[in-house]
C-alpha positions, 0 to 999 in steps of 0.5 A, a space after each residue: 499500499 503506497 503512504 497516502 500522506 505521500 502522494 501529494 508532496 510532488 504537487 505536479 505529479 500527484 495524477 500519477 497517483 490520484 488520477 484526474 478529471 475528464 480533459 484532452 491533450 494537443 499531443 498524442 498521449 501515452 497511459 502506462 499502468 505501472 502498478 495497480 488498476 486504472 479505471 478510465 473513461 475515454 470519450 463516454 467508453 469505460 476502460 480497466 487497465 491493469 498493471 503494466 497495461 498500455 492505452 495510447 491516445 490521439 491528440 483531443 481524445 477527451 478522457 478522465 482516470 481513477 486509481 485504485 490506492 496501490 496504483 501508480 499511473 505515468 501519462 507520457 507525451 509524444 511526439 507530434 507524428 506518434 499517431 495510434 492507428 486509432 484515436 483510442 488504441 489499447 496495447 496491453 503489456 509491452 514489456 519495451 514499453 515497461 522498460 522504458 518507462 521504468 527507466 523514466 521513473 528512476 533517472 527523473 529527466 528534467 531538461 528538455 534534451 533529457 525529456 526528448 531522449 525517452 521520448 524518442 525510444 517510446 516512438 520508436 517502440 509505438 511507431 514500429 508497432 503499429 506497422 502492419 507485417 501483412 498487408 491487408 486491403 479493407 472491405 468497403 461494403 457495410 456488411 463485410 466491414 461489420 464482419 471483419 471489425 467483430 473478426 478482429 475484435 474476438 483477438 483480445 481488443 484488435 482493432 482496424 481492418 487495413 493496412 496499416 492498422 497497427 491491430 494491436 491487443 489489450 491482454 485483458 479483453 476477451 477472444 471471439 470465437 464466432 464462425 463464418 456464419 455467426 458474424 455473417 447472420 449477426 450483419 444481417 446477411 450469409 456466410 456466402 454473400 460474406 465470402 463473396 464480398 471479401 474475395 471481391 474487395 480485398 482479395 482474399 478469403 474471409 480465412 486468409 484475411 482473418 489469419 493475416 490480421 491475427 498475425 498481425 497482432 501477433 508480431 506486434 505484440 513481438 515487435 514490443 518485445 513480447 515473447 512468442 508464448 504470450 504474442 500467441 495469446 494475444 492473437 488468440 492462438 492456444 499454444 506457441 506451436 500454433 503461431 509457429 505454424 500459422 507464420 510458417 504456413 504464410 511466409 514459408 519460413 521454417 518454423 526453427 528459424 522463427 522459433 529462434 528470431 522471430 522479428 529477424 526471420 521475418 524481416 529477412 523474408 520481406 528483404 529477399 522473399 516479399 520487397 513489396 509488401 509492408 517494410 519494418 515487419 520488426 526492426 525490434 527483436 524479440 525474446 522467444 
């Protein structure tokens, strides 16, 4: 338990313990829960973040925060170009962000130059995570878009449906194992119609499209320093081998190579075999 009588000794930092009323920022903003829990209301939407979880907000997003008694929450501003793929972007647990935040809190940067060094480090992690590894085209038809969003919402809180979507998980969100038939019914149409729309508008079957979307979630986690097992869970795979098999099937990379250095193996694959695909499928290294 934190010492309540000490929380406001440094007034400008009391917000890290006490929370705040609704306000907006002109800059993109990261909310990182160091310990405890944070109950947020973000543009009218209630959200809870647990220990080490993150939320990435675009400029101008109204939000308020209440923290549990044992909480420490850090909310650094980001560079103007570090804009999330969605205005409200849950990130879940990102080990590289946790390491940087811990270093910031320990180092206590004061000068503009010192703050800039740490801000650049945060920018690098976040901008690497928003690059999709596997290109996806968003379907245009309203029913197909609804199905696409619903299928991604089932992968631990991924958002976005197109290239550059940066589908990134929030670890506390639930998975949705809905079949295409169930998703189509919820959109008021048939599975056959959705399959036709996906092939016509994205060039992929619905199954292939969803597989790539899930793999983008996994690779985003790997970019952020997550181990393979955590990336697999975030993307909805039951096991680490299941994720390795899916990545190998999509790329032709040997499972052993992916297991040793997944991000490096994907980088090499893009450079040699798929030069027209999105670049930067890794630019960071993750341990398996």
